[in-house]
N, C-alpha and C positions, 0 to 999 in steps of 0.2 A: 506519561509526554504532557508535554504544557500545550493548554485550553487553545493557546492563541496559533501556535503551531501546527496544532491537530487541525484547524478552520481551515488552514493553506495547506496540509498534507492532501484534504478534501479537495481543495479545488483542482491541486494539480492530477490527482487519480481519475476527480471527470474528466478531465481536459484530455487526459492521455488515454482517457478512454475512449473518448471522441473521435480521436484520433484514428483509434486500431477502428473503427469501426467507419472509416472513413467520410466523417463529416466534417475533420479539420483536418488543414493540410498542416503534415508531418514538420513542416519548417516551421509554421507561428506558434508550434508549443515550445521551442527551446528559451526563449525569455522564463517564462514559468519555471520550467524546469532550473533553468538556475538562478532566479531567484529565490525561490524555497529550497533547493539544493544547498545554496550558501547558507538561509535562515538555518537548517538542520545539521549544521558545521557548527556556525560560530556557535548556535546557543549552545548547542553540550559541551563545546570545550571549555566554554564558560563558566557555563553550569560545575565540571569536573574541577575546574580550576580555584573556584569560590567555595567547593562542598568542604573542604578541611577536616578532609578523611571520614565525611557522612556517606557510609558506605548505600545506603538506601539514594542517595540524593546520586550514585555515581551510579548505582544501577538503573534509576529509568533512564539518566540523561543517555547512557551509553547505546540504548538501541536505535536513539534520535539518529546517530551514524549510518545506521540500516538506510533511513529515509534519504538521506542526503546527499550518500554515497550510490545510491541509486538515480537519483533526479537525475545529478551531474552526469553519470554516467548516460542516462538519455539524451541528454543534452550533446554530450557529443557526439553520441553515435546521430544523431540526425543532424549535427553541424557538418561532422569530417564523412559522412557515408560511410560508416563501419558497418560488417555486415550483421554485427549480434550476438555472433556468438559466445562473444567476449562475457557481454551485458547476461545472455542468458546463461552461464555458467556460476556468473558471480549469483545471481538472481536465485539458485539452488542452493548456495551457502545459508542465502538469506533465511531461505524459507527454511532451512532447520534451524536456524538461530528461534526465527518466530513462534516455533512449537516450546523452542526451551523458555522464551519471553512468556509464553501463554501460558505454561504451568509454572514458571514462578509467580506469575499473577493469581491465578486457582489456588496456590497454595501457599506461597510464603506473604503474599499483600492483600487477600482475602478479596479480589476484586472481578467477579465472575464474568461483568461484560466485558472489562478489557481482557480476560483469559479468553473469550470468546471471540472479541477483536484481533488479535494477534493471530488465532485462529485462519481467522476470513484474509488475513493478509497472507500468511503463510501458504492458503490455497491459490492465492493473488500470486505470489511470488513464483509459485510451481507449474502455475500458466505461464508465467514467462518466459521460464526453464525449458518448458516441452515448444512452445510458441520460435523462442529464439534460439536456446541451445541445443535442441531436436528437431528444429525444421517442424514441425506439427503445423505448418501454415493452416488448414484448416479448423485453428483454433482462436483464429485471430478474432475475429466477429464476437467471439464466445468470450475470449477476455478483455477485450473490448467494455463489451456489457459488465462482464462482472466488476470490471475497475473503476466503470462512471458510475454504478450502482453503490460500491464502497466507497465512494467520495460522500456519496450521502449519510451511510448507513453506519459507517465505520470513523465518520471526518468530520463533516458540517454538522449532522445532529448531536455525536457526543460530545464536539466542543460547545454548541448552545448551550447545550446542559449544565455542563463542566464553568463555562463564563457564567450560569446564570443560579450558582447553587445548585441545583436539582439532580444533580449526578445520583449522590447518594439515596436519593427518596425514590430512583426509576432502575436504580443498577440490576434488582434480578428482573424485573418486567423486560430491560434492555435486552440479559443475556439470554431470555429464552425467544424474544423474538429475530435476535439476530442469527439464534438455532436455526429457529423455523426459515430465517430467509434464504442462510445460506444451504441447507437440504431441501426445501420443498423448493422453492424461488429459483433458486441454482438448477437444481435439476431439472424443473421442468424447462427451464430458459435453454440446457444445452442444446435438446434434440433442434431445436427449432434454428437454433442462431449456428448451429454447425453444418447446416443444409444447405449454406452458401456456395458460390461458387470457387474450389478450391484453384489452386496455385501460385497465388498472389503471393510476391516475395516481402516479407515484412522485416525490417533492419532496425527496429526500434520498439523501447514498449511504450 
């Protein structure tokens, strides 16, 4: 994923997370989801059409659509007041795809940090599936906390490291830190964030 696009993925994850935790009005997230969603559809389309058959470029570009379609789906959910089940089951599909992209980064691209980042995203989309597709409303605030945190640790921070040419220098350290945050940090956060009042109806991520 391009560093500039990754930066704005971080922004929209953070904003959507704040919305799920109740700090941001749901309709106010629509514009950014549309802006970033369109960015993550137009960019890979351009890259694929100009790739001249380069399979590595096409592979890297293909994953961007998962983000673009998710954010546009979120925007339509909020705009039209949809119940969220369609987005929930789409998120299950995306979560499975994210596992494949993680494997590719570990094995084919030799980028363990992005391998772990894709695992983080797989977790987040799986939470969206449970929250929206399966009606696990008790996971709303926890999912929001994970999304907001990932906005920084899988979006903004890696983007700035890539933009400043430091990514390769800290790749292994980032991979270890991301594993620790995912296992320990989110593990400790889960019981605290799921003690909140249950029964809220959540229609979008």
